[in-house]
BANU-391225 format. One record per residue (C-alpha): x, y, z. Coordinates in steps of 0.5 Angstrom, whole numbers, plus 500, padded with zeros to 3 digits. Layout:
  east  north   up
     X      Y    Z
...
END
This chain:
  east  north   up
   288    231  403
   281    233  400
   281    239  395
   274    243  395
   275    243  387
   272    235  387
   266    237  389
   265    243  383
   268    239  378
   263    233  377
   266    228  372
   264    222  368
   269    219  365
   265    215  360
   265    219  354
   269    223  350
   267    230  349
   268    231  342
   263    225  341
   258    227  347
   258    235  344
   257    232  336
   256    224  336
   254    225  329
   262    225  326
   265    219  327
   271    219  331
   277    214  333
   283    216  337
   290    213  340
   293    216  346
   299    213  350
   300    216  358
   305    216  363
   305    219  370
   313    216  372
   312    217  380
   306    216  384
   309    215  390
   313    209  389
   309    207  383
   309    208  375
   303    209  371
   302    208  363
   296    209  360
   294    206  353
   288    207  350
   283    206  344
   277    209  342
   272    209  336
   265    212  336
   260    213  330
   253    217  330
   247    218  325
   242    223  325
   235    220  326
   230    225  323
   231    231  327
   234    226  333
   241    224  333
   244    216  335
   251    214  337
   256    208  338
   262    208  341
   267    202  343
   274    204  347
   279    199  350
   284    201  356
   290    198  358
   293    201  366
   300    199  366
   302    199  374
   310    198  376
   309    197  383
   317    198  386
   317    192  390
   322    194  395
   317    199  398
   311    194  399
   314    188  402
   308    186  406
   303    185  400
   305    181  393
   301    187  388
   302    183  382
   295    182  380
   294    190  379
   300    191  375
   295    191  369
   287    192  369
   284    193  362
   278    197  361
   273    195  356
   267    200  354
   261    200  350
   257    207  349
   250    208  347
   248    216  346
   241    219  344
   240    226  343
   232    228  343
   231    234  340
   226    237  343
   226    245  339
   231    249  336
   234    251  342
   232    245  348
   234    237  347
   234    231  352
   240    226  352
   241    219  354
   249    216  355
   249    208  357
   256    205  358
   257    199  360
   264    196  361
   269    190  363
   273    193  368
   279    188  371
   285    184  371
   282    178  367
   285    173  372
   279    169  373
   273    166  370
   268    173  367
   263    175  372
   259    180  375
   265    183  379
   267    186  373
   261    189  370
   261    197  371
   254    200  369
   255    208  367
   250    213  365
   249    220  364
   242    223  363
   241    230  362
   237    236  359
   241    241  354
   240    248  352
   243    252  346
   244    258  344
   247    261  337
   251    257  332
   256    253  331
   261    259  330
   258    262  336
   255    259  340
   254    257  348
   251    250  351
   248    248  358
   247    241  360
   245    239  367
   243    232  369
   244    226  373
   250    221  372
   252    214  375
   259    211  375
   265    211  376
   268    218  374
   271    219  381
   272    213  383
   267    208  387
   260    207  383
   256    213  386
   250    218  384
   253    225  382
   250    231  379
   252    232  372
   253    239  369
   257    243  365
   258    249  360
   261    250  353
   263    257  350
   264    259  343
   267    266  343
   270    267  337
   274    263  332
   280    263  336
   277    263  343
   273    257  347
   272    255  354
   268    250  358
   266    248  365
   265    242  369
   264    235  365
   268    232  363
   274    237  363
   274    244  365
   279    249  360
   280    254  356
   282    254  348
   286    258  343
   286    257  336
   292    259  331
   294    259  324
   289    254  322
   292    248  324
   294    249  332
   290    249  338
   293    250  345
   288    249  351
   290    250  359
   285    244  362
   283    241  369
   281    234  368
   280    227  372
   282    220  371
   279    214  374
   280    207  375
   275    202  379
   278    195  377
   276    189  380
   282    183  381
   278    177  380
   284    173  382
   286    171  390
   290    176  393
   293    174  400
   293    180  406
   296    180  412
   290    182  417
   285    179  412
   287    172  409
   285    170  402
   281    175  398
   278    174  391
   274    180  387
   277    186  391
   278    193  387
   283    197  385
   282    204  386
   285    209  382
   283    217  381
   287    223  379
   286    230  378
   290    232  371
   292    239  370
   296    242  364
   297    245  357
   295    240  351
   297    242  344
   294    240  338
   296    240  331
   292    238  325
   295    234  320
   291    233  315
   283    235  315
   281    230  319
   288    227  323
   290    231  329
   296    230  333
   295    231  340
   300    231  346
   299    234  354
   304    235  359
   302    238  366
   302    236  373
   297    231  378
   296    235  384
   292    230  388
   292    222  387
   289    216  390
   291    208  389
   288    204  394
   286    196  394
   278    196  396
   274    190  398
   267    188  395
   264    193  399
   269    199  398
   271    198  405
   279    200  404
   284    194  405
   290    197  403
   293    204  402
   299    204  396
   301    211  397
   301    216  392
   304    223  391
   303    229  386
   307    228  380
   308    230  373
   305    227  367
   305    226  359
   301    224  354
   300    224  346
   296    220  342
   292    221  334
   285    223  333
   281    222  327
   275    225  326
   269    228  321
   267    234  325
   272    239  321
   269    236  315
   262    236  318
   263    245  320
   266    246  313
   259    244  309
   256    248  314
   259    254  311
END
C-alpha cells in the first residue's frame, strides 16, 4: 500500500539535521535502534557520526563522517526458498561535505555532497558499492536564533526514499519561542517542546532507508546465481522522542514509536524486484548519546 504523505514529506537521509542547520558546531553521536517485528524479520541498527565545521569569512564549510551497521535477523523457517545470509549485515560508510555561501543577511546558498559505501563487503569493493547523495538548495532566514524561521528549497539526489533518484528538497523550520518549535520537510517533520531547561519532548515523523549492495553471489530460485544485488529497506517512523541534556554539550535521547509503512525487498542491478522479503507495521525503540557545541555557541550569543 502506498501512502500519499510519501509524496509530500521528501527526505534526503544524508545529513544530520543539527549539522545541516548549524555545521559550525561540532557534533558527534552514538545510536542503537531495534524494530523487533517487520513481518518475519527483526532489524537492529548501530550508528556513529562525527561532524566538524568552520567559518570561512561570511561563509561556512562543514565535514562529516558516519558509520551505520544494519543487522537483519531473518526467521529462516519463513524463507526456505532463499538463503538470505548475505543480506544479514549491511554496512554504510558515509562522508559529508557542506558549504554555505552567504548571499546577504537573509539569503544563502547551500551545497551538500555525500559519497558513501553501502555493502555487505563480502566481495571486492567496486563501483556497485558506491552511492552518491547530494543537495543543492537556497535558504531564506527570518528573525534571530531565539525566534526565527528558515525556509529551504532546492533539488536532491540520493537514496533517502530507497532507490537512487532525483527529488525536490524543501523544508521549513520555525522557532516560536524558547519552548516551542516545529519543522516540516527534510529530514523530518515534527514539533518540539522544551521545558525545565534540560528536557525536550518531540513528536516526529521521519524516514529511514537503506540501499545496500550484496557483492557476493546469491542463488535465486527463478534467476540463478547473481552478484551485486541490492537490499532495499525503507520505513516511515512515527513517534515520540525525549532528550535530556546531561551537561551543556551532552544529551541523551530515546525514541519510541510505530512504523506504519515498511518495505524490504531484493533488487537486481537494474532495480528490478527479485524477491519481496515481506514487511508489516511494527513498533520500534532507539536510544543514543549526542555531543554538540550548538548549546555553547548559543550561550555565547546572549
